[in-house]
N, C-alpha and C positions, 0 to 999 in steps of 0.2 A: 504494500500500500504506500501511498505518498502522504507525507505529513503536510497538512495544509492549515494555515492560520484560519481561525474561526471566521474572521470577516471575509475571507475569500472562499469559504466552503461552498456557498451556493454557486459561485462562478465555476469552481472546480468540478462540481457535479455536472453542471450544464455542459462543460467542455469535455466531459467523459474522462477526466483525469482521475476521478475517484468513482469507482463503480460500486463498491460495497463498503458500508460502514459497519464494522463488527462491534457490538456492545460488549462490555465485560460480562462474562458468564459466571454467575455465582455457582460454586460447587453444589452439586445436587446432594440430597439428603444422605445418599450412600457414602459420600466422601466427608460428610460433616464429622467433626471431632466429637467423640462420645464423652458425655459428662454425666455424673451420677450425683443427684441431690439427696442429702440425708438430713433428717432432723428427728428429734424426739419431742413428744408432747405429754405433759402430765395435766390432765383435765380435772380429775377427781381424786379425793383423798379422804381419809378418816383418821382421827387421832384416837389411839387406844387409851384405855383407862390408865395404863402405866406410863403414858407419854410417848410411846413409840408411834411411828407414822406409817400407815398403810396407804398405798396408792397404786394406781394403774398407769404404767408408762407405755405409750404407743410409739414404736419406732417406724418411721416411714422412709422408703427408698424409692426414688424415681429415676429411671434411665431415659434421658432425653432423646437418645437415638432409637431405642427399641420401643419407647413409650411404655415399658414395663413398670408396674408399680407394685411394691411389696409392703405390706403392713403387718407388723408383729406386735402383739400386746403382751405385757408382763405384769404380774402381780408382785409388788415389792414391799418389804417391810424394812424400815430403818430404825435405829435407836435414836435417842435424843440428840446425840452428837452428829447425826447424819450418816453414820456408818451403816452400810447395807448389811442386813442380817439374812435375808433370803430373797430369791428372785425365781419366779415360776413362769414359764412360757405358757400363756393362756391360749395362744393361737393354735397350738398343737391339739387342743381339745375341741376346736370348732369343726363342725361337719364340713366336708370338702367343698360344698357349694355355698357355705355360709360366710358371714362377715361378722366381726366383733369389734366394737369400739365402745368402751365403757363411758357412760355419761354420769354415773352416780354409784357410790358405794353405800350399801345399807347394812349396818351391823344387825345380826339376829340376836334374839334373847339367849340362844345357845352358844354364843361366842364365835359364830362363823360370820362370813360376809357374803352378801349378795352383790355381785358385780353386774350392774344393770346396763342393758343395751336394748335398743329398739328391736334388734333381731333375735337376741338370745340373752338369758340370764344365767350366770354361773354362780354356784355356791362354792366357796373355798374356805378352808380352815386356816388357823394361825400358822400352820406348817407349810402352807402353800399348796396343799392337796386340793384338787378339784373334786368336790363331793358329788356334784350333779349339774346337769344342764336342764334348764327350765324354759319352756316356750312362753314368751310373754302373752298375757291376756290383754283384753281391751282396758283393764284396770291398770296393770303393771306397766304396760307400754307407754302410758302417758303420765307416769309419776314424774314430778319435777322438783320437789323439795321435801326433805324430811323435816317435820316440825318438832316432834317429840315422840315418846313411846308411851303407850297405854296398854296395860295388861300384857306386856311382852310383844306387842305388835307395833311397828312403826306407824305413826300418823303422818300422812303425806297429803299434798295437794294433788288432786286429780282433775283433769279437764274432761268434759263430756265429749261426745263424738263430733259435734260440730264446733267445738271450741268457743261456746257462748257462755258457759257457766263452769266454775270450778267448785269442787266439793272438797271437804277435808275429812279423810277417812282413815281408820285403822285398817291395815291391809295384811292379809295372809299371802305372802309373796309366793310360797311354794304352790298354793292352790290358785293364785291369781284372783282372789276374791276379796271383796270388801267385808270386813268383820263388823264394822260399825261406822255409820256416817255421823259426823259431829257438826254441831252448829257453832260457828265462830263469829265474832262481830263483823258487821258489814264493812267497817273501815279497817279490816285486818291488813289490807295492802299497804297501810301507812306504817307498818312495823317491820322490823327485821327479826328473824329468828336465828339464834345461834345454836347449832347442834350440840346437845349435851351428851351424845352417845347413849348408851343404855340407861344412863341415870335419869333421863327424862328432860 
């Protein structure tokens, strides 16, 4: 090709001196450099009666070349100094076609934990053993806040099916059933509730 100053480009094309102008060609996706993005997220936790911290950590990895995404969740317990005491891979217990991302931890009266997800509920003990997998019901799938405990059951806020009303209920998580519906003040939304664990 012939290098032509920009101001003479039109004349050069008209004169046949430049027959083709080849733009820069970006490398196609096959030649793009592979990069992997990794991050961890801790969205929910519970403080044990002795001050230890239990939480669910979700590790995410994304490959920008293959567009492959891997998500792995762990149940972790740390001591008061932040030293990790145990870590259990929860994703290993999820059915092959399932997905698990915990949005809330609910302690049980028996000292276990319900790791709540819209897709699946896992019950784990303080040693990190997964004791059971529970399919969420229309009650437990829409739990959004633990208020306190009554007669060994967590009292939670639950939305109705069209999200127009919330109720406060004690809930049997294993059965997915409301044990008792409670009446709280209409202005309850003006208050914050701080989780007191099994102590209420």
